[in-house]
C-alpha positions as CSV (number, residue, x, y, z in Angstrom):
1,M,62.7,150.7,86.2
2,N,60.2,152.2,83.9
3,V,61.4,154.2,81.3
4,Y,58.3,156.3,80.5
5,D,58.4,157.0,84.5
6,Q,62.1,158.3,84.4
7,A,61.7,160.3,81.7
8,H,58.4,162.0,83.7
9,S,60.9,162.2,86.5
10,L,63.7,163.3,83.9
11,A,61.1,166.6,82.8
12,S,60.3,167.1,86.2
13,A,63.8,167.9,87.2
14,I,64.1,169.6,84.2
15,K,61.2,171.9,85.3
16,E,62.6,172.7,88.6
17,S,66.1,173.3,87.5
18,E,67.0,177.2,87.8
19,E,67.9,177.1,84.1
20,F,64.4,176.7,83.6
21,K,63.2,178.7,86.0
22,H,65.1,181.6,84.6
23,F,64.1,181.2,81.7
24,D,60.4,181.2,81.9
25,Q,60.5,184.0,84.1
26,A,62.6,186.0,81.4
27,K,60.4,184.4,78.9
28,K,56.8,185.6,80.6
29,A,58.5,189.3,80.7
30,V,59.1,189.2,77.4
31,D,55.4,187.8,76.3
32,A,53.8,190.6,78.2
33,N,55.6,193.5,75.9
34,P,54.1,192.4,72.6
35,Q,56.9,195.2,71.0
36,L,59.6,193.6,72.5
37,K,58.2,190.1,71.5
38,E,58.0,190.9,68.4
39,A,61.8,192.3,68.4
40,I,62.9,189.2,69.5
41,D,61.1,187.3,67.3
42,D,62.3,189.1,64.3
43,F,66.2,188.8,65.8
44,M,65.4,184.9,66.1
45,K,63.9,184.7,62.5
46,K,67.1,186.1,61.5
47,Q,69.8,184.5,63.0
48,L,67.8,181.0,62.3
49,E,68.5,181.6,58.5
50,V,72.2,183.0,58.9
51,Q,72.6,179.8,60.7
52,S,71.0,177.2,57.9
53,A,72.6,179.3,55.3
54,T,76.0,178.7,57.2
55,M,74.9,175.2,57.6
56,M,74.5,174.6,54.1
57,G,78.1,175.6,53.1
58,Q,76.6,179.4,51.7
59,Q,77.5,182.1,53.0
60,P,75.3,184.3,54.9
61,D,73.9,187.6,53.1
62,A,76.0,190.5,54.2
63,E,72.8,192.0,54.8
64,K,71.2,190.5,57.1
65,M,74.3,189.6,59.3
66,Q,74.7,193.5,59.5
67,Q,70.6,193.6,60.2
68,L,71.5,190.9,62.6
69,Q,74.0,192.9,64.6
70,Q,71.9,196.0,64.8
71,L,69.0,194.4,66.1
72,S,71.4,192.0,68.4
73,V,72.9,195.6,70.3
74,V,69.3,197.1,70.3
75,L,67.5,194.0,71.9
76,M,71.2,193.9,74.3
77,Q,70.0,197.3,75.8
78,D,67.1,196.0,77.0
79,P,67.4,194.5,80.4
80,S,64.3,191.8,79.6
81,A,65.6,191.5,75.9
82,A,68.8,190.5,77.6
83,A,67.9,188.3,80.5
84,Y,65.4,186.4,77.9
85,L,68.1,185.8,75.2
86,Q,70.9,185.1,78.0
87,S,68.8,182.6,79.7
88,Q,67.6,181.1,76.6
89,I,71.0,180.3,75.9
90,T,71.9,178.7,78.9
91,F,68.6,176.7,78.9
92,S,69.4,175.3,75.4
93,M,72.7,174.2,76.5
94,M,71.4,172.3,79.6
95,M,69.2,170.7,77.1
96,A,71.9,169.6,74.8
97,D,73.8,168.4,77.7
98,V,71.0,166.1,78.8
99,Y,70.5,165.2,75.1
100,K,74.2,164.5,74.6
101,I,74.1,162.2,77.7
102,V,71.1,160.1,76.9
103,S,72.8,159.6,73.3
104,D,76.1,159.2,74.6
105,A,74.8,156.3,76.9
106,T,72.4,154.6,74.0
107,G,75.2,155.0,71.4
108,L,72.9,156.9,69.3
109,G,75.3,159.6,68.8
110,D,77.3,157.5,66.9
111,L,74.7,156.4,64.8
112,M,73.1,159.9,64.2
113,G,76.7,161.5,63.9
114,I,76.6,163.6,67.1
């Protein structure tokens, strides 16, 4: 069994998954709307800043939290944005599960604290 051949098979299976297809379709819809793409990028940047602060043991800035909440409300009212954000979560969860399966099978999760 060649590991690289198996990796290519896994990549193909991922690309054929419903999770990826939904995410790809939603991403294309968002990419076609520059204003919506910019708003989602801004939302994701703020979300990452809050997550990073939390992971470093810092209390997220209340103003950033409020901005994040407001952006979330606005974005979820747009069907394309809502579909994109939901499909991104679903696809990310699938990829995390795949990574966990591989790391559990190899014991790497224990070494990396996962």
